[in-house]
N, C-alpha and C positions, 0 to 999 in steps of 0.2 A: 339606178342609171350604170356607172359605171363597168363598161367589161362591157353590158349590151353596143352592141347592131345598130347604128343610125342609119335609116332610110340613105338610100342613093342619092337621091335628090342633095342628102347636105353635102354642102362640098366639103370637099378634103378637108384646107384649112382650121376649118369652126372645127367639123368631127374631131385631130386634131388637141384644140383650144381646148374643146369640151374634157376632154379624158382627162388634160395638162388637168384643168382647175381653176384654169385663168381668165377664164371669163366671167368678168366682173358684174353689168350692166348690158343687158339685156330693154329691147324698146318692147313697147307695145304701143297697140293702135288700136286701138278706140272707137269700130263702123256705128253711124245710124244714132247717133245722138240724138237730143229732138234741140231744135233751136231755143232754145229753152236756156238747158241745161248749160245749151253754148254760152249763150250772151250769159249764163246766171253766173258761169266759174271764169268771163275776160271778167268782169261785173269787179266779186273778188280778189285777187287778181291784179287789176290797179289797187285795189285799196289798199292793197297790203303789196302794194309800191316793186310790183316783180312781175312774169315775164308768165305769161297763160299755160303756160306750162312744166315748169317750177312750183306753182301751186296747184297744178292736177300731181306730180312727187308727190310732191309734202304731203296734199291733201289725198293720195291711195298712201304714201306711209300709214298714215293718222288712224289710217283705217283698220288700213291690215295688222295691226297692233290690237284691234283689240275684239273678243273670243266672238261669231260668229255666230249666230240663234240656234243651231247650231250644235254648233262649241260650246254655245254658255245653260245649254241641256240640258249638257250629258254632264253639262260637267259639274249644276247641282246634282241631275239623279245618282251624281258616286259621293257626293257629299251627306255631312250628316246632321244631322241642324241643332245653334245650342238650345243646352236643357234650362229650360226655368231656374235654377237655379247656376250655372255658367253666366248668362246675363246674369241678372241680381247683381253677380257675386265683381262683374264689369263694373255693371252703373253705380255701383257702391264706390266702387276705386279710382274712379273718372269723379265721380262730388266730393268724394272725400283730398282729392289731389288739386279739385279746383276751388277747394276750400284753405286747404296750405296755401294756391298758391295770391286769392283773393289775403291772406294772415301776411305774406308776404312781400304780398306790395303797399301793404296799410289800409288800403281801397274794402268804405264800407262795404256789409253788407246789403245783397242785391232784393229789392223789395219785389216781392210778388203776389 
């Protein structure tokens, strides 16, 4: 969007900061939340000992770090599943590593 004209209703100072790339924080206003959601967020924030605003900020940060359902579907469609041989090799290496760790610690074999 750099170089594109912003609408006339956007203040000049904001346009300047936007084009210079110095705008870092953006406020978001969420409307029409259910009362139960607001109450639950307040409870969670209080339990964590932080403000509701900070709790919501952290919750959104964690949520945005995860893939959306559409992104997850696209990513899984682009990947190839592991073959049975690859899986068996990895499983065998993990079992060998576990056995070596047990022997290195002097622990007894786990009963099954």
